[in-house]
PLY file of the C-alpha trace (Angstrom):
ply
format ascii 1.0
element vertex 94
property float x
property float y
property float z
element edge 93
property int vertex1
property int vertex2
end_header
95.90 114.85 136.60
97.97 112.86 134.14
96.13 109.64 134.91
92.38 109.45 134.25
90.34 109.53 137.46
87.85 106.99 136.15
88.39 104.05 133.83
85.12 102.11 134.12
81.51 103.24 134.28
79.98 103.10 137.77
76.62 102.20 136.21
77.41 99.44 133.68
81.17 98.80 134.26
82.10 99.34 130.59
85.21 101.29 129.69
84.85 105.08 129.86
86.20 107.43 127.22
88.06 110.33 128.80
87.80 113.81 127.30
86.95 117.39 128.19
83.79 119.42 128.73
83.68 123.09 127.80
83.21 125.43 130.76
81.72 128.37 128.85
78.42 126.58 128.21
77.82 126.24 131.95
76.80 123.22 133.94
73.26 123.47 135.23
71.95 121.74 138.38
68.45 121.87 139.85
67.87 120.21 143.23
64.68 118.25 143.97
63.48 121.00 146.32
63.88 123.77 143.75
62.33 121.75 140.94
59.11 121.24 142.88
58.50 125.00 143.07
56.42 126.76 140.41
59.34 129.05 139.49
62.98 128.16 140.08
66.47 129.17 139.01
69.06 126.55 138.18
72.49 126.58 139.79
75.50 127.02 137.50
77.92 124.69 139.28
80.69 125.38 136.75
80.66 129.11 137.62
80.66 130.01 133.92
78.74 133.20 134.70
78.90 135.80 131.95
81.25 133.57 129.93
78.10 131.92 128.60
77.22 135.20 126.88
80.46 137.12 126.33
83.65 136.15 124.49
86.35 134.74 126.75
89.29 132.36 126.72
88.41 128.70 126.43
88.32 126.66 129.65
87.61 122.97 130.06
86.85 120.31 132.69
88.13 116.76 132.75
85.24 114.47 131.79
84.37 110.84 131.13
81.73 109.38 128.80
80.18 105.93 128.80
78.88 105.39 125.29
77.14 102.17 126.36
74.69 103.69 128.85
75.09 107.43 128.06
76.45 108.40 131.49
78.59 111.55 131.44
80.84 112.34 134.42
82.36 115.84 134.70
84.99 116.80 137.27
84.29 120.52 137.63
86.65 120.99 140.60
89.39 122.48 138.38
89.12 124.26 135.05
91.88 123.79 132.49
93.18 126.09 129.77
93.68 124.83 126.22
97.43 124.42 126.81
96.79 122.43 130.00
94.37 120.18 128.09
97.02 119.55 125.46
99.52 118.61 128.19
97.03 116.18 129.76
96.39 114.60 126.34
100.12 114.09 125.79
100.62 112.59 129.26
97.69 110.20 128.87
98.88 109.08 125.43
102.04 107.63 126.96
0 1
1 2
2 3
3 4
4 5
5 6
6 7
7 8
8 9
9 10
10 11
11 12
12 13
13 14
14 15
15 16
16 17
17 18
18 19
19 20
20 21
21 22
22 23
23 24
24 25
25 26
26 27
27 28
28 29
29 30
30 31
31 32
32 33
33 34
34 35
35 36
36 37
37 38
38 39
39 40
40 41
41 42
42 43
43 44
44 45
45 46
46 47
47 48
48 49
49 50
50 51
51 52
52 53
53 54
54 55
55 56
56 57
57 58
58 59
59 60
60 61
61 62
62 63
63 64
64 65
65 66
66 67
67 68
68 69
69 70
70 71
71 72
72 73
73 74
74 75
75 76
76 77
77 78
78 79
79 80
80 81
81 82
82 83
83 84
84 85
85 86
86 87
87 88
88 89
89 90
90 91
91 92
92 93
């Protein structure tokens, strides 16, 4: 994970800024099928669970932001601790 996964925006092809998204806030997803129902529950694809409400250690996901077209890409396949984030930052700075 030392190299950024993405460098250019898939929408507008401008350079992406790499960073990190906080896991504790959750990452909500609602499919088309669910959204069309009168009542629906979103899916927390980050598996933040109770961490949204209770104190816990900080966890992060690798993420990429296009400031030109406001596209935000989050790789939620692996959560990172603060120390792992600091290692990734040092590796990418080289």
